[in-house]
C-alpha positions, 0 to 999 in steps of 0.5 A: 544706016550710019552710027550716031556720033559717039561724041554727042553722048553726055553724062545724062545719057547714062543711068549710072555715073561712077567717079574713078580717080586716076593714079600716078601710075596711070600716066605713061611716058607720053604724059597721058593716061595709057589706053589700057587704063581706060579698059580697066576703068570700064571694068571697075565701073561695071563690076563695082556697080554690079556689086552695089546694085545687086547687093551681093558679092558677084564673085560668089555667084554660081555663074560668073560674067566673063568679058568676051569683048571690049572696045574703046574709042578715044577722043581726048586725053586724060592725065593724072591727077584727074577724077574721071566719071564713068557712065554705064548704060545697058545696050543689050540683055540676052539670055546669057549675055549683057552688053554695056555702053560706056563712056569716060568723062574728064573732070571738066569735059562735057563730051566723052573723052572715050566711049566703049563697049563691054560684053559679059557672057555668063558661064557656070563657075564649075564647067565654064559653059554658058548659063542664064544671067543670074537673077541678082544681076537681072534685077540690077540691070533692070534699074538701068532702064532697059536696052536702048536707054542711051538716047543717042546711040 
């Protein structure tokens, strides 16, 4: 089975859209937003949304989400100054893990300039052993429409 074309994703394929402005320091010597900034935008979009959607400061929960995997495929450049729209969707929810499908859209782009994947594994704050996804996080994730909510992925 071949993977669907990620450039076919659109903003309406993501239940959460967050605006993230680029910063002067995001552009590298080649005149575009450096690749590491894309990963930072994914991190900011997911965790900012989790704090707002759960209604709690996720940093104070007894279980913390550690990033164990992240990936990004690049299709076009971003440049400062530009406001990027980050799309967040749920790809998979397990007992102790969450997989997010992500996309970044430039200010004028209909197609994603980048798509990514972000995996949180929840561990106990005390012993760093895997633990179930906290109920506050599960409630927030339920608003994403469930795994597979990204229609073309």
